[in-house]
TORKOL-4160 file (C-alpha; in steps of 0.2 Angstrom, whole numbers, padded with zeros to 4 digits, m for minus):
125
<pt num="1" X="0000" Y="0000" Z="0000"/>
<pt num="2" X="0014" Y="0012" Z="0004"/>
<pt num="3" X="0022" Y="0021" Z="m0010"/>
<pt num="4" X="0037" Y="0028" Z="m0001"/>
<pt num="5" X="0044" Y="0033" Z="0016"/>
<pt num="6" X="0056" Y="0046" Z="0022"/>
<pt num="7" X="0065" Y="0047" Z="0038"/>
<pt num="8" X="0075" Y="0062" Z="0046"/>
<pt num="9" X="0094" Y="0059" Z="0049"/>
<pt num="10" X="0106" Y="0069" Z="0059"/>
<pt num="11" X="0121" Y="0067" Z="0047"/>
<pt num="12" X="0116" Y="0066" Z="0029"/>
<pt num="13" X="0133" Y="0060" Z="0022"/>
<pt num="14" X="0136" Y="0047" Z="0035"/>
<pt num="15" X="0118" Y="0040" Z="0034"/>
<pt num="16" X="0118" Y="0040" Z="0014"/>
<pt num="17" X="0134" Y="0030" Z="0015"/>
<pt num="18" X="0127" Y="0018" Z="0028"/>
<pt num="19" X="0111" Y="0015" Z="0018"/>
<pt num="20" X="0120" Y="0014" Z="0001"/>
<pt num="21" X="0130" Y="m0001" Z="0008"/>
<pt num="22" X="0117" Y="m0009" Z="0019"/>
<pt num="23" X="0102" Y="m0008" Z="0007"/>
<pt num="24" X="0112" Y="m0015" Z="m0007"/>
<pt num="25" X="0112" Y="m0031" Z="0001"/>
<pt num="26" X="0093" Y="m0032" Z="m0002"/>
<pt num="27" X="0094" Y="m0025" Z="m0019"/>
<pt num="28" X="0090" Y="m0007" Z="m0016"/>
<pt num="29" X="0101" Y="0006" Z="m0025"/>
<pt num="30" X="0103" Y="0025" Z="m0022"/>
<pt num="31" X="0092" Y="0031" Z="m0037"/>
<pt num="32" X="0090" Y="0049" Z="m0033"/>
<pt num="33" X="0099" Y="0063" Z="m0023"/>
<pt num="34" X="0096" Y="0081" Z="m0021"/>
<pt num="35" X="0096" Y="0095" Z="m0007"/>
<pt num="36" X="0102" Y="0083" Z="0007"/>
<pt num="37" X="0090" Y="0070" Z="0003"/>
<pt num="38" X="0093" Y="0053" Z="m0005"/>
<pt num="39" X="0080" Y="0040" Z="m0012"/>
<pt num="40" X="0084" Y="0021" Z="m0012"/>
<pt num="41" X="0074" Y="0008" Z="m0022"/>
<pt num="42" X="0074" Y="m0002" Z="m0038"/>
<pt num="43" X="0077" Y="0004" Z="m0055"/>
<pt num="44" X="0072" Y="0023" Z="m0055"/>
<pt num="45" X="0058" Y="0021" Z="m0041"/>
<pt num="46" X="0064" Y="0027" Z="m0024"/>
<pt num="47" X="0054" Y="0019" Z="m0010"/>
<pt num="48" X="0065" Y="0024" Z="0005"/>
<pt num="49" X="0071" Y="0041" Z="0008"/>
<pt num="50" X="0082" Y="0049" Z="0020"/>
<pt num="51" X="0084" Y="0068" Z="0023"/>
<pt num="52" X="0095" Y="0078" Z="0034"/>
<pt num="53" X="0083" Y="0087" Z="0046"/>
<pt num="54" X="0089" Y="0083" Z="0064"/>
<pt num="55" X="0087" Y="0069" Z="0076"/>
<pt num="56" X="0070" Y="0060" Z="0077"/>
<pt num="57" X="0062" Y="0061" Z="0094"/>
<pt num="58" X="0057" Y="0043" Z="0093"/>
<pt num="59" X="0065" Y="0028" Z="0087"/>
<pt num="60" X="0058" Y="0022" Z="0070"/>
<pt num="61" X="0055" Y="0004" Z="0066"/>
<pt num="62" X="0056" Y="0000" Z="0047"/>
<pt num="63" X="0055" Y="m0018" Z="0040"/>
<pt num="64" X="0060" Y="m0023" Z="0023"/>
<pt num="65" X="0054" Y="m0039" Z="0015"/>
<pt num="66" X="0066" Y="m0052" Z="0009"/>
<pt num="67" X="0061" Y="m0068" Z="m0002"/>
<pt num="68" X="0075" Y="m0078" Z="0005"/>
<pt num="69" X="0083" Y="m0081" Z="0022"/>
<pt num="70" X="0100" Y="m0079" Z="0015"/>
<pt num="71" X="0096" Y="m0061" Z="0010"/>
<pt num="72" X="0091" Y="m0058" Z="0029"/>
<pt num="73" X="0108" Y="m0065" Z="0034"/>
<pt num="74" X="0118" Y="m0055" Z="0021"/>
<pt num="75" X="0109" Y="m0039" Z="0026"/>
<pt num="76" X="0113" Y="m0041" Z="0044"/>
<pt num="77" X="0132" Y="m0044" Z="0040"/>
<pt num="78" X="0133" Y="m0030" Z="0028"/>
<pt num="79" X="0124" Y="m0018" Z="0039"/>
<pt num="80" X="0136" Y="m0022" Z="0053"/>
<pt num="81" X="0151" Y="m0019" Z="0042"/>
<pt num="82" X="0143" Y="m0002" Z="0037"/>
<pt num="83" X="0142" Y="0004" Z="0055"/>
<pt num="84" X="0126" Y="m0003" Z="0061"/>
<pt num="85" X="0123" Y="m0009" Z="0079"/>
<pt num="86" X="0116" Y="m0027" Z="0082"/>
<pt num="87" X="0098" Y="m0027" Z="0088"/>
<pt num="88" X="0094" Y="m0045" Z="0085"/>
<pt num="89" X="0103" Y="m0059" Z="0076"/>
<pt num="90" X="0096" Y="m0068" Z="0061"/>
<pt num="91" X="0084" Y="m0081" Z="0066"/>
<pt num="92" X="0067" Y="m0087" Z="0069"/>
<pt num="93" X="0056" Y="m0075" Z="0079"/>
<pt num="94" X="0041" Y="m0087" Z="0083"/>
<pt num="95" X="0032" Y="m0074" Z="0094"/>
<pt num="96" X="0026" Y="m0067" Z="0077"/>
<pt num="97" X="0023" Y="m0083" Z="0067"/>
<pt num="98" X="0033" Y="m0100" Z="0065"/>
<pt num="99" X="0042" Y="m0095" Z="0049"/>
<pt num="100" X="0046" Y="m0077" Z="0054"/>
<pt num="101" X="0065" Y="m0076" Z="0050"/>
<pt num="102" X="0072" Y="m0059" Z="0053"/>
<pt num="103" X="0087" Y="m0049" Z="0058"/>
<pt num="104" X="0088" Y="m0032" Z="0067"/>
<pt num="105" X="0101" Y="m0018" Z="0067"/>
<pt num="106" X="0101" Y="0000" Z="0073"/>
<pt num="107" X="0106" Y="0013" Z="0060"/>
<pt num="108" X="0118" Y="0027" Z="0064"/>
<pt num="109" X="0103" Y="0037" Z="0071"/>
<pt num="110" X="0097" Y="0023" Z="0082"/>
<pt num="111" X="0082" Y="0018" Z="0070"/>
<pt num="112" X="0078" Y="0000" Z="0071"/>
<pt num="113" X="0080" Y="m0008" Z="0054"/>
<pt num="114" X="0073" Y="m0026" Z="0051"/>
<pt num="115" X="0074" Y="m0037" Z="0036"/>
<pt num="116" X="0061" Y="m0052" Z="0036"/>
<pt num="117" X="0057" Y="m0067" Z="0026"/>
<pt num="118" X="0040" Y="m0075" Z="0030"/>
<pt num="119" X="0043" Y="m0091" Z="0019"/>
<pt num="120" X="0045" Y="m0108" Z="0028"/>
<pt num="121" X="0063" Y="m0114" Z="0030"/>
<pt num="122" X="0061" Y="m0130" Z="0020"/>
<pt num="123" X="0058" Y="m0119" Z="0005"/>
<pt num="124" X="0074" Y="m0109" Z="0008"/>
<pt num="125" X="0087" Y="m0121" Z="0014"/>
């Protein structure tokens, strides 16, 4: 249903570099940039935006969908290498449903990023 989302960041260059690396692991690219704003997505359609505009007063939670569990694991590894902080290792989070395979990291501004695969493990492994 959503077309795109934008979040404020404290340091545009730092966040742009972080998201460029971390989101590449799930197929997103930097597709548009202007006036301290950057849009990430597929092809020429930015779906996730960052804009310099100060620190958010509340931590955001953003979940990106993956079609394979390996994508979840790769995102987690790449995001940590890009400067994220661990907020939940890749694995099953049964409290949501039996096949909820996700990983969580905190971005440079403390926002909680999740990548989740909803498909059963036997289809993935």
